[in-house]
GURORO-579916 format. One line per field, with one value per atom (N, C-alpha, C, CB): residue number from 1; residue in three letters; atom name; y negated, x negated, z negated. Coordinates in pm, 1 decimal. Glycine has a CB too. Layout:
BEGIN
resi: (NUM,...) .
resn: (ALA,...) .
name: (CA,...) .
y: (Y,...) .
x: (X,...) .
z: (Z,...) .
END
This chain:
BEGIN
resi: (1,1,1,1,2,2,2,2,3,3,3,3,4,4,4,4,5,5,5,5,6,6,6,6,7,7,7,7,8,8,8,8,9,9,9,9,10,10,10,10,11,11,11,11,12,12,12,12,13,13,13,13,14,14,14,14,15,15,15,15,16,16,16,16,17,17,17,17,18,18,18,18,19,19,19,19,20,20,20,20,21,21,21,21,22,22,22,22,23,23,23,23,24,24,24,24,25,25,25,25,26,26,26,26,27,27,27,27,28,28,28,28,29,29,29,29,30,30,30,30,31,31,31,31,32,32,32,32,33,33,33,33,34,34,34,34,35,35,35,35,36,36,36,36,37,37,37,37,38,38,38,38,39,39,39,39,40,40,40,40,41,41,41,41,42,42,42,42,43,43,43,43,44,44,44,44,45,45,45,45,46,46,46,46,47,47,47,47,48,48,48,48,49,49,49,49,50,50,50,50,51,51,51,51,52,52,52,52,53,53,53,53,54,54,54,54,55,55,55,55,56,56,56,56,57,57,57,57,58,58,58,58,59,59,59,59,60,60,60,60,61,61,61,61,62,62,62,62,63,63,63,63,64,64,64,64,65,65,65,65,66,66,66,66,67,67,67,67,68,68,68,68,69,69,69,69,70,70,70,70,71,71,71,71,72,72,72,72,73,73,73,73,74,74,74,74,75,75,75,75,76,76,76,76,77,77,77,77,78,78,78,78,79,79,79,79,80,80,80,80,81,81,81,81,82,82,82,82,83,83,83,83) .
resn: (UNK,UNK,UNK,UNK,UNK,UNK,UNK,UNK,UNK,UNK,UNK,UNK,UNK,UNK,UNK,UNK,UNK,UNK,UNK,UNK,UNK,UNK,UNK,UNK,UNK,UNK,UNK,UNK,UNK,UNK,UNK,UNK,UNK,UNK,UNK,UNK,UNK,UNK,UNK,UNK,UNK,UNK,UNK,UNK,UNK,UNK,UNK,UNK,UNK,UNK,UNK,UNK,UNK,UNK,UNK,UNK,UNK,UNK,UNK,UNK,UNK,UNK,UNK,UNK,UNK,UNK,UNK,UNK,UNK,UNK,UNK,UNK,UNK,UNK,UNK,UNK,UNK,UNK,UNK,UNK,UNK,UNK,UNK,UNK,UNK,UNK,UNK,UNK,UNK,UNK,UNK,UNK,UNK,UNK,UNK,UNK,UNK,UNK,UNK,UNK,UNK,UNK,UNK,UNK,UNK,UNK,UNK,UNK,UNK,UNK,UNK,UNK,UNK,UNK,UNK,UNK,UNK,UNK,UNK,UNK,UNK,UNK,UNK,UNK,UNK,UNK,UNK,UNK,UNK,UNK,UNK,UNK,UNK,UNK,UNK,UNK,UNK,UNK,UNK,UNK,UNK,UNK,UNK,UNK,UNK,UNK,UNK,UNK,UNK,UNK,UNK,UNK,UNK,UNK,UNK,UNK,UNK,UNK,UNK,UNK,UNK,UNK,UNK,UNK,UNK,UNK,UNK,UNK,UNK,UNK,UNK,UNK,UNK,UNK,UNK,UNK,UNK,UNK,UNK,UNK,UNK,UNK,UNK,UNK,UNK,UNK,UNK,UNK,UNK,UNK,UNK,UNK,UNK,UNK,UNK,UNK,UNK,UNK,UNK,UNK,UNK,UNK,UNK,UNK,UNK,UNK,UNK,UNK,UNK,UNK,UNK,UNK,UNK,UNK,UNK,UNK,UNK,UNK,UNK,UNK,UNK,UNK,UNK,UNK,UNK,UNK,UNK,UNK,UNK,UNK,UNK,UNK,UNK,UNK,UNK,UNK,UNK,UNK,UNK,UNK,UNK,UNK,UNK,UNK,UNK,UNK,UNK,UNK,UNK,UNK,UNK,UNK,UNK,UNK,UNK,UNK,UNK,UNK,UNK,UNK,UNK,UNK,UNK,UNK,UNK,UNK,UNK,UNK,UNK,UNK,UNK,UNK,UNK,UNK,UNK,UNK,UNK,UNK,UNK,UNK,UNK,UNK,UNK,UNK,UNK,UNK,UNK,UNK,UNK,UNK,UNK,UNK,UNK,UNK,UNK,UNK,UNK,UNK,UNK,UNK,UNK,UNK,UNK,UNK,UNK,UNK,UNK,UNK,UNK,UNK,UNK,UNK,UNK,UNK,UNK,UNK,UNK,UNK,UNK,UNK,UNK,UNK,UNK,UNK,UNK,UNK,UNK,UNK,UNK,UNK,UNK,UNK) .
name: (N,CA,C,CB,N,CA,C,CB,N,CA,C,CB,N,CA,C,CB,N,CA,C,CB,N,CA,C,CB,N,CA,C,CB,N,CA,C,CB,N,CA,C,CB,N,CA,C,CB,N,CA,C,CB,N,CA,C,CB,N,CA,C,CB,N,CA,C,CB,N,CA,C,CB,N,CA,C,CB,N,CA,C,CB,N,CA,C,CB,N,CA,C,CB,N,CA,C,CB,N,CA,C,CB,N,CA,C,CB,N,CA,C,CB,N,CA,C,CB,N,CA,C,CB,N,CA,C,CB,N,CA,C,CB,N,CA,C,CB,N,CA,C,CB,N,CA,C,CB,N,CA,C,CB,N,CA,C,CB,N,CA,C,CB,N,CA,C,CB,N,CA,C,CB,N,CA,C,CB,N,CA,C,CB,N,CA,C,CB,N,CA,C,CB,N,CA,C,CB,N,CA,C,CB,N,CA,C,CB,N,CA,C,CB,N,CA,C,CB,N,CA,C,CB,N,CA,C,CB,N,CA,C,CB,N,CA,C,CB,N,CA,C,CB,N,CA,C,CB,N,CA,C,CB,N,CA,C,CB,N,CA,C,CB,N,CA,C,CB,N,CA,C,CB,N,CA,C,CB,N,CA,C,CB,N,CA,C,CB,N,CA,C,CB,N,CA,C,CB,N,CA,C,CB,N,CA,C,CB,N,CA,C,CB,N,CA,C,CB,N,CA,C,CB,N,CA,C,CB,N,CA,C,CB,N,CA,C,CB,N,CA,C,CB,N,CA,C,CB,N,CA,C,CB,N,CA,C,CB,N,CA,C,CB,N,CA,C,CB,N,CA,C,CB,N,CA,C,CB,N,CA,C,CB,N,CA,C,CB,N,CA,C,CB,N,CA,C,CB,N,CA,C,CB,N,CA,C,CB,N,CA,C,CB) .
y: (-99.7,2.2,4.1,-22.0,119.5,134.9,234.4,180.3,231.8,327.5,285.7,348.7,157.6,114.6,116.9,-25.8,148.5,157.0,30.2,283.8,-81.8,-209.6,-312.9,-197.1,-429.0,-536.8,-504.0,-663.8,-561.3,-548.9,-662.9,-552.0,-628.8,-729.2,-793.5,-665.9,-721.9,-775.4,-706.8,-757.8,-780.5,-729.0,-773.6,-778.9,-683.9,-719.0,-647.9,-680.0,-713.5,-653.4,-622.1,-747.2,-515.3,-471.6,-393.2,-385.9,-352.2,-261.4,-141.6,-331.2,-22.4,100.7,185.3,177.3,222.8,301.0,236.0,443.7,103.1,31.1,16.5,98.5,66.4,58.2,-45.8,196.1,-133.6,-232.0,-162.0,-339.6,-206.5,-144.0,-251.0,-40.8,-215.1,-301.0,-217.6,-359.9,-281.0,-217.4,-295.5,-213.8,-225.8,-292.0,-231.9,-281.9,-313.2,-267.7,-302.4,-332.4,-201.4,-221.9,-209.1,-120.8,-320.2,-321.6,-225.0,-456.4,-232.1,-152.8,-4.3,-206.8,33.4,176.9,240.3,199.2,161.8,210.8,271.0,313.2,229.7,287.2,180.2,367.2,225.3,150.0,232.4,123.9,167.5,237.9,175.3,235.3,260.6,216.0,261.0,272.5,166.1,196.3,161.3,121.2,240.6,209.3,116.6,340.2,-3.8,-100.4,-68.3,-238.3,7.7,43.1,144.5,99.6,244.2,352.7,338.3,485.8,243.8,226.0,349.4,193.8,432.7,553.0,525.6,670.9,588.9,576.6,668.5,610.4,612.6,690.2,746.7,605.7,673.3,718.6,655.5,685.2,731.7,682.5,717.7,744.6,617.4,637.3,601.3,551.0,698.0,678.7,660.1,798.9,554.8,522.7,551.9,377.9,653.8,717.4,620.7,808.3,539.1,453.0,319.3,523.8,290.5,162.3,74.4,183.4,-48.9,-140.1,-168.0,-271.1,-162.3,-198.5,-345.0,-106.3,-424.2,-567.8,-623.8,-640.1,-727.1,-794.7,-698.0,-907.3,-723.0,-638.5,-719.6,-520.1,-665.9,-726.1,-616.5,-841.7,-649.3,-558.9,-612.2,-547.0,-528.1,-569.8,-567.4,-481.6,-617.4,-626.8,-491.1,-701.2,-386.4,-251.9,-173.8,-175.3,-243.0,-187.3,-108.9,-98.6,-131.6,-69.4,-149.2,-60.8,-79.8,-143.2,-168.9,-53.7,-293.7,-330.6,-371.3,-447.0,-304.4,-330.8,-339.6,-221.6,-430.9,-441.2,-339.3,-584.2,-251.5,-150.0,-171.5,-3.2,-216.1,-250.2,-359.0,-125.5,-335.1,-430.5,-398.3,-432.1,-299.0,-253.8,-294.4,-102.6,-295.9,-306.4,-170.0,-417.0,-124.4,4.9,-21.4,100.3,42.0,31.2,164.0,-6.1,159.5,279.1,273.2,289.3,363.2,365.7,436.3,434.7,376.8,440.2,501.1,337.5,610.4,677.3,674.9,821.1,657.2,660.3,791.0,639.6,782.4,899.7,980.3,988.7,914.4,984.2,916.0,985.3,974.5,915.1,800.3,1020.9,775.0,668.0,728.2,604.1) .
x: (1078.6,986.0,868.9,938.2,839.3,726.8,628.2,774.6,509.1,410.4,268.8,425.3,236.7,100.4,73.8,75.2,-48.4,-92.0,-168.9,-179.0,-100.5,-164.4,-112.9,-316.1,-179.3,-131.2,-143.7,-207.2,-53.0,-56.8,-142.7,88.3,-240.6,-334.2,-284.2,-470.0,-203.0,-157.4,-28.7,-265.8,51.5,178.1,190.8,300.5,239.2,268.1,396.3,149.1,477.0,600.5,585.1,721.6,650.6,640.8,765.2,513.3,771.8,875.1,805.1,970.6,831.6,776.5,891.9,692.5,887.6,995.1,1132.0,996.6,1135.9,1261.5,1311.4,1364.6,1238.0,1278.1,1192.9,1265.5,1255.6,1176.7,1094.9,1268.4,971.3,881.2,799.3,788.5,748.7,655.5,531.3,719.6,415.9,288.1,226.1,193.5,179.6,118.5,-18.2,208.6,-108.3,-239.7,-253.3,-354.8,-279.4,-299.5,-446.6,-217.0,-514.7,-659.2,-713.7,-702.7,-664.6,-723.3,-689.7,-679.4,-582.0,-551.9,-602.2,-402.0,-669.4,-739.5,-647.3,-841.2,-521.8,-428.1,-362.4,-321.0,-320.1,-232.7,-105.5,-298.4,8.2,137.1,228.4,204.9,309.7,403.7,543.1,365.5,637.6,776.1,869.6,817.5,974.4,1085.2,1177.6,1160.6,1200.9,1283.2,1432.1,1260.8,1475.7,1617.4,1654.4,1650.5,1569.0,1599.3,1526.4,1563.8,1432.7,1346.4,1260.4,1431.2,1241.3,1159.5,1014.3,1214.8,925.9,783.7,748.2,699.5,687.2,652.3,511.4,667.3,419.6,280.5,205.8,210.6,110.4,14.3,-123.3,39.4,-205.3,-341.3,-436.1,-370.0,-513.1,-602.4,-744.7,-594.2,-809.7,-944.0,-1052.1,-951.0,-1032.1,-1134.8,-1229.2,-1214.5,-1171.9,-1253.9,-1292.4,-1374.3,-1248.0,-1280.4,-1156.0,-1332.6,-1171.2,-1056.5,-993.3,-1099.1,-861.6,-784.8,-745.4,-658.3,-774.1,-750.0,-664.9,-878.2,-714.0,-633.7,-585.4,-713.8,-466.5,-416.3,-330.2,-336.9,-314.7,-225.0,-178.1,-296.0,-78.9,-26.5,-72.1,130.8,-139.5,-189.6,-81.7,-304.2,-113.4,-15.3,36.4,-75.5,-39.3,4.4,61.5,-110.5,103.9,159.7,57.4,276.5,-72.1,-171.3,-182.2,-308.6,-217.9,-237.3,-387.0,-181.8,-423.0,-563.4,-579.1,-607.9,-669.4,-683.7,-830.9,-613.5,-859.7,-993.8,-1009.7,-1021.8,-1109.5,-1138.4,-1282.5,-1114.6,-1302.5,-1438.0,-1492.4,-1530.5,-1607.9,-1668.3,-1633.4,-1819.8,-1548.0,-1515.5,-1374.3,-1530.5,-1351.8,-1216.5,-1178.7,-1206.8,-1060.0,-1010.5,-888.2,-975.4,-884.9,-770.5,-696.5,-814.9,-570.8,-486.7,-387.8,-413.0,-403.0,-310.7,-183.3,-374.4,-71.1,58.0,105.5,163.1,180.7,230.8,382.7,179.7,441.0,587.3,642.6,633.1,756.7,827.9,745.5,869.7,660.0,582.8,609.0,429.3,560.7,575.7,477.5,554.9,385.7,286.3,161.0,258.4) .
z: (-940.7,-899.0,-996.6,-754.0,-1043.9,-1135.4,-1077.6,-1275.1,-1128.5,-1082.1,-1112.4,-936.6,-1095.7,-1124.2,-1274.0,-1067.9,-1307.3,-1445.5,-1479.3,-1469.8,-1486.7,-1510.7,-1412.6,-1500.6,-1408.1,-1322.3,-1173.1,-1352.9,-1096.4,-950.6,-896.9,-888.1,-812.5,-760.0,-631.3,-735.5,-552.4,-423.7,-380.4,-315.8,-301.8,-249.2,-104.0,-334.5,-18.3,121.3,162.3,216.5,242.7,293.4,441.3,270.1,484.8,624.3,660.2,647.8,784.9,832.9,894.5,935.9,842.3,896.2,946.7,789.6,1072.7,1135.6,1114.7,1079.4,1122.6,1109.6,967.3,1189.5,870.6,730.8,658.6,662.1,580.5,505.5,397.7,442.2,383.7,286.6,217.0,355.1,100.0,28.8,-1.8,-102.4,13.4,-15.6,-130.1,111.0,-233.7,-347.4,-376.3,-470.6,-426.7,-470.4,-617.7,-385.4,-698.2,-841.9,-872.6,-926.1,-882.3,-897.1,-999.8,-931.8,-1122.8,-1229.7,-1223.3,-1360.2,-1156.5,-1148.8,-1019.2,-1161.3,-936.2,-816.5,-711.6,-856.1,-708.0,-611.5,-524.6,-684.1,-407.4,-318.6,-309.6,-175.1,-327.6,-324.4,-220.4,-463.4,-157.7,-54.8,-96.2,87.0,-95.0,-129.5,-15.0,-255.8,1.1,90.4,12.1,140.6,63.2,-10.1,-5.6,45.0,93.3,102.0,-6.2,241.3,-25.3,-119.6,-252.8,-57.6,-262.2,-379.7,-408.1,-502.1,-307.6,-327.4,-289.6,-244.1,-362.8,-336.2,-220.4,-462.4,-115.3,2.8,-2.8,125.1,-64.5,-66.4,-182.3,66.1,-235.3,-334.6,-281.8,-478.6,-262.5,-213.0,-326.1,-84.3,-374.1,-488.4,-437.7,-587.0,-483.3,-434.6,-537.1,-394.6,-619.7,-701.6,-772.7,-616.8,-858.5,-941.1,-880.9,-976.1,-759.9,-695.7,-696.4,-549.3,-737.8,-747.9,-612.3,-812.1,-609.7,-491.1,-505.3,-473.3,-404.2,-415.3,-305.2,-417.8,-236.9,-135.4,-27.7,-71.7,24.0,132.0,226.6,76.0,346.8,446.1,540.8,524.9,619.8,721.1,856.6,713.2,934.7,1065.2,1171.7,1107.3,1292.1,1399.9,1449.0,1515.0,1426.9,1465.4,1349.0,1525.2,1244.6,1121.7,1040.8,1154.2,1064.6,979.6,849.4,1051.8,744.1,614.3,600.4,495.6,572.2,553.2,407.7,650.9,335.9,192.8,153.9,110.7,63.4,8.1,-103.3,-43.7,-89.7,-190.5,-233.0,-136.0,-355.1,-397.3,-306.2,-395.4,-243.9,-149.9,-5.0,-166.8,19.4,154.6,195.7,164.3,326.7,381.4,435.9,492.9,400.8,447.1,534.6,326.4,652.4,742.4,739.5,888.3,700.4,691.5,805.9,552.8,900.5,1014.1,974.4,1136.2,1010.9,986.1,1117.5,929.2,1106.8,1225.6,1228.0,1231.8,1345.4,1353.7,1300.4,1497.6,1233.4,1181.5,1082.8,1295.2,1008.7,904.4,772.0,936.8,666.6,533.8,515.5,424.3,602.2,608.8,667.9,467.7) .
END
């Protein structure tokens, strides 16, 4: 899987809608990306406009929690959606 423009700062694995997925944060390219591991397709690219994307984890409700600059961002995922 390719997509980040530079090193990947963090990786987390999860299951969204029963499908295995990987979430990555590429610090220098300011994005968080989500891939479906079954199809290797990119599901979402979240661009944080010049702020480094860093540590991340998957919460108990399948939300994505990521450090963006000095902030924590919680991204809620919805069933049967692309994220």
